[in-house]
C-alpha positions as CSV (number, residue, x, y, z in Angstrom):
1,M,-2.7,-15.4,30.4
2,K,0.4,-13.5,31.6
3,I,1.7,-10.9,29.2
4,N,5.4,-10.2,29.3
5,R,5.9,-6.7,30.7
6,K,8.3,-5.8,27.9
7,L,5.3,-5.8,25.6
8,L,3.6,-3.1,27.7
9,M,6.5,-0.7,26.9
10,L,5.5,-0.9,23.2
11,V,1.8,0.0,23.7
12,G,2.6,3.6,23.1
13,V,3.5,2.8,19.5
14,L,0.0,1.7,18.8
15,V,-1.1,5.3,18.5
16,T,1.6,6.2,16.0
17,I,0.3,6.8,12.5
18,S,2.9,6.7,9.8
19,T,2.9,7.1,6.0
20,L,4.2,3.9,4.5
21,L,5.4,3.6,0.9
22,A,7.2,0.2,0.4
23,T,4.5,-1.0,-1.8
24,D,2.5,-3.4,-4.0
25,G,0.7,-0.4,-5.5
26,Y,-0.1,1.1,-2.1
27,L,-0.2,-2.1,-0.1
28,R,3.0,-3.0,1.7
29,N,5.4,-5.4,0.1
30,G,5.9,-7.3,3.3
31,Y,4.8,-7.0,7.0
32,G,7.6,-7.5,9.5
33,V,11.3,-7.7,9.1
34,K,11.6,-11.4,8.0
35,Y,8.7,-11.2,5.5
36,S,10.1,-7.9,4.2
37,A,13.5,-9.6,3.7
38,L,11.8,-12.3,1.6
39,A,10.1,-9.6,-0.6
40,G,6.8,-10.4,1.0
41,A,6.9,-14.1,0.3
42,G,5.9,-16.4,3.2
43,V,2.2,-17.1,3.2
44,A,3.3,-20.8,3.8
45,L,6.0,-19.9,6.3
46,P,5.3,-19.3,10.1
47,L,8.1,-16.8,10.8
48,S,6.8,-14.4,13.4
49,S,3.8,-13.0,15.3
50,L,3.4,-10.6,12.3
51,A,2.1,-13.5,10.3
52,G,-1.4,-12.3,11.3
53,A,-1.1,-9.7,8.6
54,T,-0.1,-12.2,5.9
55,N,-1.6,-15.6,6.9
56,P,-3.3,-15.8,10.3
57,A,-3.3,-19.6,10.2
58,A,0.5,-19.6,10.7
59,L,0.4,-18.1,14.2
60,V,-0.4,-21.4,15.9
61,Y,3.1,-22.5,14.9
62,V,5.2,-19.6,16.1
63,G,4.5,-20.1,19.9
64,N,4.5,-17.3,22.5
65,R,6.3,-14.5,20.7
66,Y,6.5,-10.7,20.5
67,D,7.9,-8.7,17.6
68,V,8.5,-5.0,17.1
69,S,10.2,-3.3,14.1
70,F,10.9,0.2,12.8
71,A,11.6,0.9,9.2
72,Y,13.2,4.0,7.5
73,F,11.7,4.5,4.1
74,S,13.1,6.8,1.4
75,P,11.1,7.1,-1.9
76,S,12.1,9.2,-4.9
77,R,9.2,10.5,-7.0
78,D,9.0,13.0,-9.8
79,Y,7.1,13.9,-12.9
80,T,8.4,15.4,-16.2
81,I,6.3,17.5,-18.6
82,T,7.6,17.5,-22.2
83,G,6.1,19.9,-24.8
84,A,4.9,23.5,-24.4
85,P,1.2,24.3,-23.7
86,S,-0.8,24.9,-26.8
87,G,-2.8,27.8,-25.4
88,A,-5.8,26.6,-27.4
89,P,-9.3,27.3,-26.0
90,N,-10.6,24.8,-23.4
91,T,-7.2,23.1,-22.9
92,F,-5.3,22.7,-19.7
93,G,-1.5,22.7,-20.3
94,L,1.1,22.1,-17.7
95,T,4.5,23.9,-17.2
96,P,7.3,21.9,-19.0
97,G,10.1,20.6,-16.9
98,K,10.9,18.1,-14.1
99,V,9.6,18.4,-10.6
100,E,10.6,16.2,-7.6
101,S,8.5,15.5,-4.6
102,E,10.2,16.8,-1.4
103,S,8.9,14.3,1.1
104,K,11.6,11.6,1.2
105,S,12.0,10.3,4.7
106,F,9.4,8.2,6.7
107,F,9.6,6.1,9.8
108,I,7.2,3.2,10.2
109,P,6.5,1.0,13.2
110,T,5.1,-2.5,13.1
111,L,4.0,-4.6,16.2
112,G,3.0,-8.2,16.7
113,A,2.3,-10.5,19.6
114,N,1.1,-14.1,19.9
115,W,0.0,-16.2,22.9
116,M,-0.7,-19.9,22.9
117,I,-3.9,-20.6,24.8
118,A,-3.8,-24.3,24.2
119,S,-1.4,-26.7,22.5
120,N,-3.3,-26.2,19.2
121,M,-4.7,-22.7,19.6
122,S,-3.3,-19.2,19.7
123,L,-4.5,-15.6,20.0
124,G,-2.5,-12.7,18.4
125,V,-2.5,-9.0,17.8
126,V,-0.8,-7.1,15.0
127,L,-0.4,-3.5,14.1
128,F,0.7,-2.6,10.5
129,A,0.4,0.2,7.9
130,N,-0.1,0.7,4.2
131,G,0.6,3.7,2.0
132,G,2.0,4.7,-1.4
133,M,-0.2,7.7,-2.1
134,N,2.0,10.6,-0.9
135,T,3.5,13.5,-2.8
136,D,4.7,16.9,-1.9
137,Y,5.6,18.9,-5.0
138,P,7.0,22.4,-4.3
139,T,5.3,24.0,-7.3
140,P,1.6,24.7,-8.2
141,T,1.4,21.8,-10.7
142,F,-2.2,22.6,-11.6
143,Y,-1.8,26.4,-11.4
144,D,-3.4,26.7,-8.0
145,Q,-1.9,29.9,-6.8
146,S,-3.7,29.7,-3.5
147,S,-1.4,26.8,-2.5
148,P,2.4,26.9,-2.3
149,G,2.6,23.3,-3.5
150,T,0.7,20.3,-4.9
151,G,0.2,16.8,-3.5
152,I,-1.8,14.4,-1.4
153,N,-1.1,12.4,1.7
154,L,-2.8,9.1,2.6
155,E,-2.0,7.3,5.8
156,Q,-3.4,3.9,6.7
157,M,-3.1,1.9,10.0
158,F,-4.6,-1.4,10.8
159,L,-5.0,-3.2,14.1
160,G,-5.8,-6.9,14.0
161,G,-6.8,-9.6,16.4
162,T,-6.1,-13.1,15.3
163,Y,-7.4,-16.6,16.3
164,S,-5.5,-19.6,14.9
165,I,-6.3,-23.3,15.4
166,E,-4.5,-26.5,14.2
167,F,-7.7,-28.5,13.4
168,V,-5.7,-31.6,12.5
169,E,-2.0,-32.3,12.7
170,N,0.0,-30.0,10.4
171,H,-3.1,-28.2,9.1
172,A,-4.4,-24.9,10.5
173,F,-7.0,-22.3,10.0
174,G,-6.9,-18.7,11.2
175,V,-8.8,-15.4,11.0
176,T,-7.8,-11.9,11.8
177,A,-10.4,-9.3,12.5
178,L,-9.2,-5.9,11.2
179,F,-9.9,-2.4,12.3
180,G,-8.7,0.3,9.9
181,F,-7.9,3.9,10.4
182,Q,-6.9,6.3,7.7
183,R,-6.1,10.0,7.2
184,F,-6.1,12.1,4.0
185,S,-5.3,15.6,2.9
186,A,-4.8,17.3,-0.5
187,K,-3.5,20.6,-1.7
188,G,-3.0,22.5,-5.0
189,L,-6.2,21.2,-6.8
190,A,-8.3,24.3,-6.9
191,A,-8.0,24.4,-10.7
192,F,-10.5,21.5,-10.8
193,S,-13.1,23.3,-8.7
194,N,-15.5,23.8,-11.7
195,F,-15.3,20.0,-12.3
196,S,-16.3,19.0,-8.7
197,A,-19.6,18.1,-7.2
198,D,-18.5,20.1,-4.1
199,A,-15.7,22.5,-4.7
200,S,-15.6,23.3,-0.9
201,A,-14.6,19.7,-0.2
202,L,-11.9,19.3,-3.0
203,T,-8.6,20.7,-1.8
204,G,-6.8,22.5,1.0
205,N,-9.0,21.4,3.8
206,R,-7.9,20.0,7.2
207,V,-6.8,16.4,7.5
208,S,-9.8,14.1,7.1
209,T,-10.2,10.7,8.9
210,A,-12.0,7.5,8.2
211,T,-12.5,4.2,10.0
212,G,-13.7,0.8,9.0
213,F,-13.7,-3.0,9.5
214,G,-12.7,-6.1,7.6
215,A,-11.1,-9.5,8.0
216,R,-8.4,-11.8,6.8
217,V,-8.8,-15.6,6.7
218,G,-6.0,-18.1,6.0
219,Y,-5.1,-21.8,5.7
220,F,-1.7,-23.4,6.3
221,G,-0.9,-27.0,5.6
222,K,2.2,-29.2,5.7
223,I,1.5,-31.5,2.8
224,L,4.8,-33.3,2.9
225,P,7.8,-33.2,5.3
226,M,9.5,-30.8,2.9
227,L,6.5,-29.0,1.4
228,S,4.1,-26.5,3.0
229,V,1.2,-24.5,1.4
230,G,-0.6,-21.4,2.5
231,V,-3.6,-19.4,1.3
232,S,-5.1,-16.2,2.7
233,Y,-7.8,-13.7,1.7
234,Q,-8.5,-10.3,3.0
235,T,-12.0,-8.9,2.5
236,K,-12.6,-5.3,1.3
237,I,-12.3,-3.0,4.3
238,Y,-15.4,-0.8,4.2
239,M,-14.2,2.6,5.4
240,S,-16.3,5.7,6.2
241,E,-16.0,8.6,3.8
242,F,-13.5,11.4,3.8
243,K,-16.1,14.2,4.4
244,E,-13.6,17.0,3.9
245,Y,-12.7,15.6,0.4
246,K,-16.1,14.4,-0.8
247,G,-15.7,16.7,-3.8
248,L,-12.5,14.8,-4.9
249,F,-13.0,11.1,-4.4
250,A,-15.8,9.1,-6.1
251,E,-18.9,8.2,-4.0
252,E,-18.6,11.4,-1.9
253,G,-15.2,10.8,-0.4
254,D,-15.3,7.0,-0.3
255,F,-11.9,5.3,-0.2
256,D,-12.2,1.6,0.9
257,V,-9.3,-0.7,1.2
258,P,-9.3,-3.3,-1.7
259,A,-9.7,-7.0,-1.2
260,N,-6.6,-9.0,-1.8
261,W,-5.5,-12.7,-1.8
262,T,-2.2,-14.6,-1.5
263,A,-1.3,-18.2,-2.3
264,G,2.1,-19.8,-2.0
265,I,4.3,-22.7,-1.2
266,A,7.5,-23.2,0.9
267,V,10.0,-25.9,0.2
268,N,12.5,-27.1,2.8
269,A,15.2,-28.2,0.4
270,T,17.5,-29.1,3.4
271,P,17.2,-28.5,7.1
272,A,19.2,-25.3,6.6
273,L,17.7,-24.1,3.2
274,T,14.1,-23.0,2.5
275,F,12.5,-21.5,-0.6
276,A,9.2,-19.6,-0.7
277,L,7.1,-18.7,-3.7
278,D,3.9,-16.5,-3.4
279,V,1.4,-15.0,-5.8
280,K,-0.6,-12.0,-4.6
281,G,-3.7,-10.4,-6.2
282,I,-5.1,-7.0,-5.4
283,M,-8.6,-6.0,-6.5
284,Y,-8.2,-2.3,-7.1
285,S,-11.1,-2.4,-9.5
286,Q,-13.5,-2.8,-6.5
287,I,-12.7,0.8,-5.3
288,N,-14.3,3.5,-7.6
289,S,-12.1,6.3,-6.3
290,V,-9.0,4.2,-7.3
291,A,-10.2,2.4,-10.4
292,N,-12.4,5.0,-12.2
293,K,-10.7,6.2,-15.3
294,F,-10.0,9.9,-16.0
295,D,-12.5,11.1,-18.5
296,P,-11.8,14.6,-19.7
297,M,-15.1,14.7,-21.7
298,A,-17.1,14.0,-18.5
299,L,-15.5,16.8,-16.4
300,P,-17.0,20.1,-17.8
301,P,-20.6,20.7,-16.7
302,A,-21.2,22.5,-20.1
303,F,-19.6,23.2,-23.4
304,P,-19.5,26.5,-25.4
305,D,-22.1,26.5,-28.1
306,G,-20.1,28.8,-30.4
307,N,-22.6,31.7,-30.0
308,G,-21.4,32.9,-26.6
309,G,-23.6,30.5,-24.7
310,F,-23.2,27.1,-23.2
311,V,-24.8,23.7,-23.8
312,P,-25.1,21.3,-20.8
313,N,-22.8,18.3,-21.0
314,P,-25.0,15.1,-21.1
315,N,-22.1,13.0,-20.0
316,H,-21.1,15.2,-17.0
317,K,-19.7,13.1,-14.1
318,P,-18.2,15.5,-11.6
319,L,-15.4,14.7,-9.2
320,G,-16.9,13.2,-6.1
321,S,-19.8,11.5,-7.9
322,K,-20.1,7.7,-8.1
323,E,-18.6,7.7,-11.6
324,G,-16.3,10.6,-11.1
325,S,-12.8,10.4,-12.4
326,G,-10.3,8.5,-10.3
327,F,-6.7,7.2,-10.7
328,G,-7.6,4.5,-13.2
329,W,-5.7,1.7,-11.5
330,K,-6.0,-1.8,-12.8
331,D,-6.0,-5.0,-10.6
332,A,-2.5,-6.1,-9.7
333,T,-0.9,-9.5,-9.6
334,I,2.5,-9.8,-7.9
335,I,4.9,-12.7,-7.9
336,K,7.2,-13.0,-4.8
337,F,10.2,-15.3,-4.3
338,G,12.3,-15.6,-1.2
339,T,15.0,-17.9,0.2
340,M,16.3,-18.5,3.7
341,W,19.7,-20.1,4.6
342,K,20.5,-21.0,8.2
343,S,24.3,-20.9,8.3
344,S,24.4,-21.7,12.1
345,D,22.2,-21.9,15.1
346,E,22.6,-18.2,15.5
347,W,22.6,-16.8,12.0
348,T,19.9,-16.9,9.2
349,W,20.3,-15.1,5.9
350,M,17.5,-14.1,3.6
351,L,17.1,-12.9,0.0
352,G,14.0,-11.9,-1.9
353,Y,12.6,-10.6,-5.2
354,S,9.1,-9.6,-6.3
355,Y,7.6,-8.4,-9.5
356,G,4.3,-6.8,-10.2
357,K,3.3,-4.7,-13.2
358,Q,2.5,-1.2,-12.1
359,P,-1.2,-0.5,-12.2
360,I,-1.2,2.9,-14.1
361,E,-2.2,3.0,-17.8
362,E,-0.6,5.5,-20.2
363,S,-4.0,7.3,-20.5
364,E,-4.1,7.9,-16.7
365,V,-0.9,9.7,-16.0
366,L,-2.4,13.2,-15.3
367,F,-4.2,12.4,-12.0
368,N,-1.4,9.9,-11.1
369,I,1.1,12.8,-10.8
370,L,-0.4,12.8,-7.3
371,A,0.3,9.1,-6.7
372,P,3.0,7.8,-9.0
373,A,3.1,4.2,-7.7
374,V,5.1,2.9,-10.7
375,V,7.8,0.6,-9.3
376,E,7.6,-3.0,-10.5
377,H,10.7,-4.7,-9.0
378,H,11.6,-5.2,-5.4
379,I,15.0,-6.7,-4.4
380,T,15.5,-7.5,-0.7
381,F,18.1,-8.8,1.7
382,G,18.0,-9.7,5.4
383,V,19.8,-11.3,8.3
384,S,18.6,-12.6,11.6
385,R,20.7,-13.1,14.7
386,S,19.4,-15.4,17.5
387,F,20.5,-15.1,21.1
388,C,19.9,-17.2,24.2
389,G,16.5,-16.8,25.9
390,G,14.6,-16.7,22.6
391,Q,15.7,-13.2,21.6
392,E,16.3,-12.1,18.0
393,I,17.7,-9.1,16.1
394,N,16.4,-8.9,12.5
395,L,17.5,-6.6,9.7
396,A,16.1,-6.2,6.2
397,V,17.0,-3.9,3.3
398,M,14.7,-3.3,0.3
399,Y,15.6,-1.6,-3.0
400,A,13.0,-0.9,-5.7
401,P,14.7,0.2,-8.9
402,S,13.3,3.1,-10.8
403,G,10.0,2.5,-12.6
404,S,8.2,4.9,-14.9
405,V,5.2,5.4,-17.2
406,S,4.5,8.1,-19.7
407,G,1.5,9.2,-21.6
408,P,-0.3,12.2,-23.0
409,N,-1.8,15.1,-21.1
410,P,-5.5,14.4,-21.8
411,L,-6.6,18.0,-21.2
412,E,-4.3,19.3,-23.9
413,A,-4.4,19.2,-27.7
414,P,-3.5,15.8,-29.1
415,N,0.2,15.0,-29.2
416,Q,0.9,18.4,-27.5
417,Q,2.3,17.3,-24.1
418,T,3.7,14.2,-22.6
419,I,3.7,13.4,-18.8
420,E,6.3,10.9,-17.4
421,L,6.0,9.6,-13.9
422,Q,9.0,8.1,-12.1
423,M,9.5,6.4,-8.7
424,S,12.2,4.4,-6.9
425,Q,12.4,3.2,-3.3
426,L,14.8,2.3,-0.5
427,Q,13.9,0.9,2.9
428,V,15.9,-0.3,5.9
429,E,14.0,-2.1,8.7
430,I,15.3,-3.4,12.0
431,G,13.3,-5.4,14.5
432,Y,13.6,-7.1,17.9
433,A,11.8,-10.3,18.8
434,F,11.5,-12.2,22.1
435,H,9.6,-15.1,23.7
């Protein structure tokens, strides 16, 4: 198998770790320029070698191909506190006002390659990233005077190897073996030290890393000349623990990647016009550190007894324990629609839209100041220009209108303070493909 030497020039990118925020929660809306231009739709469309991240079965239909893309991502995230702190005993009020996260520019690489090893079999490799849990507030949100700011940073990268086979004509199966690598850091959370199972591993430590393995399996079938279907499922990726933050995340720093599935159809209405419709499900409830609800009554190890002493809290579940408070995210279901129009042999135009209800409940806004993934709509546009010799230049633009959620501060007196989270997103991605 002879590998095009141009691909070797891209190997250095494999060591690049980037925060990625164009999200379905904190999973990416689409992997690769064409899939991004369709708002992530395309489980039933073989479009590029990056299909290994969406539906590995599709790779056997894309031929020998190499793809590389870089995206510029700009999110806007802020929180607003309404209502003055009560000052009542055993309450935790926040400073009123609006605070914006300062981190607003990110650059994200994505790579893919596919080699046909037989007329009905292929091997591929793909590099992609997830994100969405990144904030950098310039103020001590939780009154941690030891830190100049507040926020967290989660970075995830995945390297996959794909095998795809057409087992009968127009029907294929594929599997991508995934290796995951992630990094995490947090600052400005010292106010929660008394609520942690290990306050030394709660905040302000060095960047912590974790690795793990999982897989994605997929099926592609051309049912009728104009109708294709696709289904894929990614297992939970079991990651090692963030040891430096085992006093923050549930299960002593565990932060696995949730299982997710996608099912969809593609309709070739004419030789030049294609429609795609996908439904995607993400099982955040499998991950305790993401799904556990914030329980203010379980945080204190003891309560005042009114006589100057303390009574142990029988319901105490400290941060870092199996049932310790998390972000309270619900499972997510996202609907994605995309259309492609080939106006000539050289030009293809793409539009997309996706909707998924944000996973944060009104009762969970306090901890989600750190991760306000509240956008629900993604609107996308893209164009592809083909050249002789099997080369392509692809461009995609994504805009996610502002989304928000508001709810009470659960550590304050009832109806005393309201927290509102807001987020919007803009992404521009450009890619080059060659055969």
